[in-house]
C-alpha positions in Angstrom: 281.7 77.2 -10.7 279.2 76.7 -13.7 280.4 78.0 -16.9 277.9 80.2 -18.6 276.7 78.4 -21.7 273.2 79.9 -21.4 273.5 83.5 -22.4 274.6 82.8 -25.9 271.4 81.0 -26.5 269.2 84.0 -25.5 269.2 85.1 -29.2 267.1 81.9 -29.9 264.3 82.9 -27.4 261.2 83.7 -29.4 258.6 83.0 -26.7 258.7 83.2 -22.9 261.7 81.0 -22.0 263.5 80.0 -18.9 266.9 78.3 -19.2 268.5 77.0 -16.0 271.8 75.1 -15.2 272.1 73.8 -11.7 274.3 71.6 -9.6 273.4 70.1 -6.1 276.2 68.7 -4.1 275.3 66.8 -1.0 277.4 65.1 1.6 276.1 63.0 4.5 277.5 60.9 7.4 275.5 59.1 9.9 276.7 57.7 13.2 274.5 55.3 15.2 275.9 54.4 18.8 279.4 54.8 17.6 279.1 53.0 14.3 279.0 54.6 11.0 275.9 53.5 9.2 275.8 56.1 6.4 278.6 57.7 4.4 277.3 59.2 1.1 278.1 62.0 -1.4 276.4 62.9 -4.5 276.3 65.5 -7.2 273.3 66.1 -9.5 273.9 68.5 -12.2 272.4 69.3 -15.5 270.4 71.9 -17.5 266.6 72.4 -18.2 264.4 74.7 -20.4 260.9 75.7 -20.1 259.0 77.5 -22.9 255.6 79.0 -22.4 253.1 79.2 -25.4 249.3 80.0 -25.2 249.3 79.2 -21.5 251.0 76.0 -21.7 254.6 75.0 -20.8 257.0 72.8 -22.7 259.8 71.4 -20.4 262.9 69.4 -21.1 266.0 68.6 -19.1 269.3 66.7 -19.6 272.1 65.5 -17.2 274.9 66.8 -19.5 275.9 70.4 -19.4 277.7 71.7 -22.6 276.8 74.1 -25.2 275.4 71.3 -27.4 273.3 69.9 -24.6 271.9 73.4 -23.7 270.8 73.9 -27.3 269.3 70.4 -27.6 267.3 70.9 -24.3 266.1 74.4 -25.5 265.0 73.0 -28.8 263.1 70.1 -27.3 261.3 72.3 -24.7 260.2 74.7 -27.6 259.0 71.9 -29.6 257.0 70.4 -26.6 255.4 73.8 -26.1 254.4 74.0 -29.7 252.9 70.6 -29.7 251.0 71.3 -26.5 249.6 74.5 -27.8 248.6 73.2 -31.2 246.7 70.1 -29.7 245.3 71.7 -26.5 244.7 75.3 -27.7 244.2 76.8 -24.3 244.7 80.2 -25.8 245.9 82.1 -22.6 247.2 85.7 -23.0 250.9 86.3 -22.5 252.6 86.0 -19.1 252.7 89.3 -17.1 255.9 91.2 -17.8 258.5 91.7 -15.1 258.8 95.5 -14.5 262.3 97.2 -13.8 264.0 93.8 -13.6 267.8 94.1 -13.3 269.8 92.8 -16.2 271.6 90.2 -14.0 271.7 89.4 -10.3 275.2 88.1 -9.5 276.4 86.0 -6.6 275.5 87.3 -3.0 277.3 84.2 -1.4 280.7 83.6 -2.9 281.3 80.1 -4.1 284.0 78.4 -1.9 286.0 75.2 -2.4 284.4 72.0 -1.4 285.4 70.2 1.7 286.5 66.5 1.6 284.2 63.8 3.0 286.6 63.2 5.9 285.7 66.6 7.5 282.2 65.3 8.0 283.4 61.9 9.3 285.8 63.3 11.7 283.2 65.7 13.1 280.4 63.1 13.4 282.8 60.7 15.2 284.1 63.4 17.7 280.5 64.5 18.3 279.4 60.9 18.8 282.2 60.4 21.4 281.4 63.7 23.1 277.8 62.6 23.7 278.7 59.0 24.7 281.2 60.3 27.3 278.9 63.0 28.8 275.4 61.8 28.7 275.2 58.4 30.6 271.5 57.5 30.7 270.9 57.2 26.8 269.6 54.0 25.4 270.6 55.1 21.9 272.1 58.1 20.1 272.3 59.1 16.5 274.5 61.8 15.0 274.2 63.2 11.3 276.5 65.5 9.7 275.2 67.0 6.3 276.3 69.6 3.8 274.2 70.7 0.9 275.4 73.2 -1.8 273.1 74.5 -4.6 274.5 76.6 -7.4 272.2 77.9 -10.2 272.7 79.8 -13.4 269.5 81.2 -15.0 268.9 83.0 -18.2 265.3 84.3 -19.1 263.5 86.0 -22.0 261.8 88.5 -19.6 263.0 89.2 -16.1 266.3 88.9 -14.4 269.2 86.6 -15.2 270.9 85.4 -12.2 273.7 83.3 -10.7 273.1 82.0 -7.2 274.9 79.8 -4.6 273.1 78.6 -1.5 275.2 76.5 0.9 273.7 74.9 4.0 275.4 72.9 6.7 273.6 70.9 9.2 274.1 68.6 12.1 271.2 66.5 13.8 271.4 64.7 17.1 268.9 62.1 18.2 268.8 61.1 22.0 266.8 58.1 23.1 266.1 56.7 26.6 263.6 54.5 28.4 260.9 55.2 31.0 260.8 53.3 34.3 258.2 51.1 32.8 260.3 50.4 29.6 258.6 52.8 27.2 261.2 54.3 24.7 261.3 58.1 24.4 263.2 60.2 21.9 264.0 63.8 21.3 265.8 65.4 18.2 267.6 68.6 17.6 268.9 70.1 14.5 271.7 72.6 14.1 271.9 74.5 10.9 274.0 77.4 9.3 274.3 79.0 5.9 277.9 78.5 4.8 280.7 75.8 4.6 280.4 73.0 7.1 283.8 73.6 8.7 283.1 77.2 9.2 280.5 76.5 11.8 281.1 72.9 13.0 284.6 72.7 14.5 284.6 71.5 18.1 281.6 69.4 19.5 282.0 71.3 22.8 280.6 74.4 20.9 277.2 72.7 21.0 277.4 71.5 24.6 274.9 74.1 26.0 272.2 73.0 23.5 273.0 69.4 24.0 272.7 69.8 27.7 269.3 71.2 27.2 268.3 68.4 24.9 269.5 65.8 27.3 267.7 67.6 30.2 264.4 67.7 28.1 264.8 64.0 27.5 265.3 63.1 31.1 262.4 65.2 32.0 260.3 63.5 29.3 261.4 60.1 30.6 259.5 60.9 33.9 256.7 62.7 32.1 253.0 62.5 32.7 250.1 62.2 30.3 248.4 65.4 29.1 244.9 66.0 30.1 242.9 65.9 26.8 240.7 68.9 25.7 240.9 72.6 24.6 243.8 74.0 26.8 245.5 77.4 27.1 248.9 76.8 25.6 252.0 78.7 25.0 253.7 77.5 21.7 257.4 77.7 21.4 258.6 79.6 18.3 259.8 76.3 16.7 256.3 74.8 16.9 254.6 78.2 16.0 256.8 78.3 13.0 256.0 74.8 11.9 252.3 75.2 12.2 252.5 78.6 10.3 254.3 76.8 7.5 252.3 73.6 7.4 248.8 74.7 8.3 248.8 78.3 7.0 251.6 78.8 4.5 250.5 76.0 2.1 246.9 77.1 2.1 248.0 80.5 0.7 250.1 79.1 -2.2 248.1 80.1 -5.1 248.2 76.8 -6.9 246.6 75.2 -3.9 244.2 78.2 -3.7 243.1 77.3 -7.2 242.7 73.7 -6.0 240.2 74.9 -3.5 242.1 75.6 -0.3 240.4 77.3 2.6 242.0 80.5 1.8 240.3 80.8 -1.7 237.3 82.6 -0.3 238.9 84.4 2.7 241.0 87.1 0.9 240.3 90.4 2.7 238.6 88.6 5.6 239.8 88.2 9.3 241.5 84.8 9.6 243.5 85.4 12.8 243.8 87.5 15.9 244.7 91.2 15.2 248.0 90.4 16.9 248.9 88.2 14.0 251.0 89.4 10.9 252.6 86.9 8.6 254.9 87.5 5.7 256.9 85.3 3.3 260.2 87.3 3.3 262.3 87.2 0.1 265.8 88.0 1.3 265.7 90.7 4.2 263.4 90.6 7.3 263.3 93.2 10.1 266.6 94.8 8.8 268.6 91.6 8.6 269.4 89.1 5.9 267.1 86.1 6.1 268.5 82.6 6.8 267.9 81.5 3.3 267.7 84.6 1.1 266.2 84.4 -2.4 266.9 87.4 -4.8 265.5 86.0 -8.0 263.3 82.9 -8.4 263.6 80.2 -11.0 261.2 82.0 -13.3 263.5 85.1 -13.5 261.2 87.2 -11.2 263.1 89.5 -8.8 262.1 88.4 -5.3 260.0 90.6 -3.1 258.1 90.1 0.3 254.8 88.4 0.1 252.5 89.9 2.7 250.1 87.0 3.7 248.4 88.1 6.9 248.3 91.7 8.2 246.8 92.4 11.6 244.8 89.3 11.3 243.4 89.9 7.9 244.4 87.8 4.9 246.1 90.1 2.4 247.6 88.0 -0.3 248.9 84.7 -1.8 252.2 83.5 -3.0 252.4 83.3 -6.8 254.2 82.0 -9.9 254.0 84.0 -13.1 251.1 81.7 -14.2 249.0 82.1 -11.1 249.8 85.9 -11.1 248.3 86.2 -14.5 245.2 84.2 -13.3 244.7 86.6 -10.3 245.7 89.7 -12.1 248.6 90.5 -9.6 252.3 91.0 -9.7 254.5 87.9 -9.1 256.9 88.3 -6.3 259.4 85.5 -6.8 258.0 82.5 -5.2 258.5 79.9 -8.1 261.5 77.6 -7.3 262.9 74.2 -8.3 265.0 72.0 -6.1 267.0 70.0 -8.8 267.8 70.8 -12.6 265.2 68.2 -13.5 262.4 69.8 -11.6 260.0 72.5 -13.0 259.5 75.6 -10.7 256.6 75.2 -8.2 255.2 77.9 -6.0 257.2 77.6 -2.7 257.7 79.3 0.6 261.1 81.1 1.3 261.4 82.6 4.7 257.9 82.5 6.2 257.5 83.9 9.6 254.9 85.4 12.1 256.0 88.8 13.1 257.2 89.5 16.7 254.7 91.1 19.1 255.1 93.1 22.2 254.8 90.7 25.1 257.7 89.1 27.1 258.0 85.4 26.9 258.0 85.2 30.6 254.8 87.0 30.8 253.2 84.4 28.5 254.1 81.6 30.9 253.1 83.6 33.9 249.6 84.3 32.4 248.5 80.6 32.2 247.0 79.2 35.4 246.5 75.6 33.9 247.8 74.8 30.5 250.9 73.6 28.5 254.0 74.9 27.1 254.5 73.0 23.7 258.0 73.0 22.3 258.4 70.4 19.6 256.5 68.7 16.9 257.1 65.4 15.3 255.1 63.7 12.5 251.7 65.2 11.5 249.8 66.4 8.6 247.8 69.5 7.4 245.5 69.8 4.5 244.1 72.5 2.2 241.2 73.2 4.6 243.6 74.3 7.2 242.9 71.3 9.5 246.0 69.9 11.1 247.1 67.2 13.5 250.7 67.0 14.8 252.4 64.9 17.4 254.0 66.8 20.2 257.4 65.4 21.2 258.2 67.8 24.0 256.0 69.8 26.2 255.5 70.9 29.9 252.6 71.7 32.2 251.9 75.0 33.2 250.5 75.5 36.7 249.7 78.7 38.3 252.0 80.6 35.9 255.1 78.2 36.4 256.4 75.3 34.4 255.7 72.1 35.8 256.3 68.4 34.8 257.2 67.3 31.4 254.5 65.6 29.3 254.8 62.4 27.3 254.1 62.5 23.6 250.6 63.6 22.7 248.9 65.3 19.8 247.6 68.8 18.8 244.8 69.3 16.4 242.6 72.0 14.9 241.9 74.4 12.1 244.7 76.9 11.6 242.6 80.1 11.0 240.4 79.2 13.9 243.3 78.5 16.3 245.1 81.8 15.2 241.9 83.7 16.1 242.5 82.6 19.8 246.1 84.1 19.9 246.1 86.9 22.6 249.8 87.2 23.4 252.7 87.3 21.1 256.3 87.4 22.4 258.7 90.2 21.3 261.5 87.7 20.2 262.0 85.9 17.0 263.5 82.5 16.2 264.2 81.1 12.8 264.4 77.3 11.9 266.2 76.2 8.7 267.4 72.7 9.3 264.5 71.0 7.5 262.9 70.6 4.1 259.6 71.3 2.7 258.1 68.2 0.8 255.5 69.7 -1.6 255.9 67.4 -4.6 259.7 67.9 -4.6 262.0 68.9 -1.7 262.9 72.4 -1.0 265.1 74.4 1.5 262.9 76.8 3.4 263.2 78.7 6.6 260.3 79.3 9.1 259.8 80.6 12.5 258.3 83.5 14.7 257.8 84.4 18.2 256.1 82.4 21.0 252.3 82.4 21.0 249.6 82.1 23.6 246.4 80.5 22.3 243.7 77.8 22.8 244.8 74.5 21.4 243.1 71.0 21.3 245.4 68.7 23.0 245.2 64.9 23.1 245.5 62.8 26.3 246.6 59.3 27.0 
């Protein structure tokens, strides 16, 4: 657990100041077809300070964490802020004050003792052996066991001091096979939980049902057909809907990208989606339950609140840092986060999700005469215009309201806000996805998800 060397320095804060100590611990084991090809563990720790003056930040960080290093980093950040202000003379007003902030937000997730690397090694080996024994038609298999623990200690001049601990345990499985004409096909599935690795991943057989489904999907894909290109009526699986919401919508409503000219810049208060679509970046609690990756205080000391993005199809707001909140004249809601101690906070999503609707999933499928059920995306891209193009790694035909043959890899493309306007059915269930990272300038743990959606989608062919 981090010792508190920060609070004692608060008497030196004369301007807006953020002082953060942090340690990221990561363990990772990779098995490829029974051979261990990766076995790594790392710890990155240190302290950073950021001081704001006249609309400009001075930042400094150091890998040593001691009372002396904290003082040195703080003094360097303050000097950098003074230098920037004297030479650039931006002359911005003070950052908005944080109202009714608690004095300090303590640990919500207790810090536990670390586990030895052997726990991950043993589990990865046993899972690989389980896969090799049960699933006979694979040309290749990969298993990854990963544990990431992030502890932060924060002291600020205005806002909430905090102590947080976010542990995430992950297992990834890749299955590969070949079609009858020798074309390789592959599918991937991630399993993720918040907590210590050995609390959730004990016996490989516990994942059997999900691995069975992954294997079945791969065998279906191996015999799959090519999609028919064009604009098609599609049902998007919650995983795919969540990914599109994050990549093609979420980033466009981050205020720093809005200022950079994203498509959302001139659409505030306008209809950007079907009335059936509401989308929120939840802080720590959603629909009465704790979010998968809860954030209670961001790395600027702002107590985290939900950011309502789209409400009944209307764009209602953006995600902000203190700086962009000042620019837009709104209240910051705790979206500024940093991944490592040497990173400055950026505007980031937390738990971004489309709200469930009222339709039953089976009714979405039954309502499509000729279209596709799209389950998983692979590589792709989305830009600030909202335009996107993603590969589809797994999908099925829908014929006369019933699932048909699997399809081989294809692509989907479009403009997010235009695609969302075609949504006419939204399922009443909700699925979260927390096994990935967001890569906006620096990595970040986020969660995303939603219900299944029925919409019109431009799909590629052969």
